[in-house]
C-alpha positions, 0 to 999 in steps of 0.5 A, spaced: 929 159 326 924 157 331 926 150 335 919 150 339 913 152 336 905 151 339 899 152 335 893 154 339 894 149 344 889 149 349 890 144 356 885 143 362 884 139 368 877 136 369 874 140 364 878 147 367 882 150 362 889 152 364 892 154 357 887 157 352 889 158 344 896 158 346 901 160 341 908 162 340 915 161 336 921 160 340 927 162 336 933 158 336 938 161 341 933 166 345 932 166 352 924 166 354 921 168 362 915 164 363 912 167 368 905 169 372 902 167 378 900 160 381 896 156 378 896 160 371 899 154 368 907 155 368 909 148 369 903 145 364 907 149 359 913 146 360 911 139 361 907 140 354 913 142 352 917 135 354 912 130 352 909 129 359 902 132 357 899 132 351 894 138 348 887 138 348 887 141 342 892 144 338 900 142 337 906 142 340 912 142 335 920 140 337 926 142 332 920 142 326 916 135 328 911 134 333 912 133 340 909 126 341 913 124 335 919 123 339 921 117 344 923 119 350 930 118 349 929 122 343 927 128 346 931 127 351 937 129 345 933 135 345 930 138 351 933 138 358 928 139 364 930 142 371 924 141 375 922 144 381 926 141 388 924 135 391 927 130 396 931 124 394 929 117 396 935 114 394 942 115 396 945 116 391 952 121 391 952 128 387 956 126 381 952 119 381 946 124 380 949 128 375 952 122 370 945 120 371 943 125 365 949 122 360 945 116 360 942 118 353 948 119 350 952 113 352 954 107 347 954 103 352 949 103 357 952 100 363 960 104 363 961 112 363 966 114 358 972 120 358 966 125 354 961 123 360 967 124 365 969 131 362 961 133 361 959 132 369 965 135 371 964 142 367 957 142 370 958 141 376 964 146 376 960 151 372 954 151 378 959 151 384 957 143 386 964 140 385 966 141 392 961 136 395 961 131 389 962 125 393 957 127 398 949 123 398 944 127 395 939 127 401 944 130 406 944 137 402 940 143 403 934 144 398 939 150 395 945 145 394 941 140 391 937 145 386 944 146 383 946 139 383 940 138 379 941 144 374 948 141 374 945 134 371 941 139 365 948 141 363 950 135 363 946 132 358 948 137 353 942 139 350 940 145 345 934 146 349 934 147 356 927 148 360 927 150 368 921 150 373 923 156 378 930 153 378 933 159 383 927 158 388 932 155 394 938 159 392 941 165 395 942 171 392 949 170 390 948 163 387 940 166 384 945 171 380 950 165 378 945 162 375 942 166 372 949 169 369 951 162 367 945 161 363 946 167 360 952 165 358 950 158 355 946 162 350 951 167 348 957 163 347 954 156 347 947 158 343 943 154 348 935 155 347 933 157 354 926 157 358 925 159 364 920 159 370 920 164 374 917 169 380 923 174 380 920 179 374 926 183 375 932 178 374 927 176 368 927 183 366 935 184 367 937 177 363 931 174 358 929 176 351 923 175 351 917 173 356 911 169 356 906 172 362 901 167 363 894 169 367 888 166 369 883 163 365 888 162 359 889 169 359 896 171 356 901 176 354 908 175 350 914 179 347 919 183 349 920 183 357 920 190 357 913 189 353 910 184 357 912 185 364 910 192 364 907 195 371 898 195 368 899 188 366 902 185 372 898 190 377 892 186 372 894 179 372 898 179 379 892 183 383 897 187 386 899 195 386 906 197 386 911 201 383 915 201 377 922 205 375 927 204 370 935 202 371 939 205 364 935 201 359 931 195 363 925 197 368 923 194 374 917 192 379 917 193 387 910 189 389 908 194 395 902 192 399 897 194 404 903 196 409 908 197 406 913 203 409 913 206 401 906 206 399 903 212 398 897 211 402 897 207 408 891 204 411 888 207 417 
């Protein structure tokens, strides 16, 4: 069963197409990687799904209905979004920031209940942020803040998670922990996950499906081992590299002009 469908969606800025005739069907309980170079439309793709943008052509359906037919509060019960890291202006604590995600589920807009507290505590524990739950968000490092924003999305308890480069500010330990957490939520809670990432190798290890976006609206979709193939990666990103295989999964190592492992180095 599809929970998200795009039918020949085109969107551009100032008459320059970013996405062009993009059609895809996102099955419930699937884990998608959305990859591609800067400016290829990855964040635009997520913004079309969550209703922040409307397509110039084509249709976007969420849970069987046009995305445009939902109010923001209705859509927030289906989709939660982790955007790229930003520096907060107000002095909210970590716990207060995560608790804000519960607004859409409260019977009272003013007071949290036991379910809210339980969901927030679980999200803080899952993202390794409980230790600084009472600290102001603005006092945290970029990586710590990013984990808080992931906790906020988890506390929203939606069937679909949209994440825009959620591990870009994290160290290796927390990158792996977040990917493990997302995979666990897919397998144990039936979550549907769409994740924008520049880490092709993590995408190949954890994701069931991949969407590769290129310049001018070009796109490829399918199984990661088919989409994240050396020739397509080199064509879309304009880099050379080496593709190997570890058990059943492929990995790709980009090689620049002066890489020590490049077969032929410039004179």
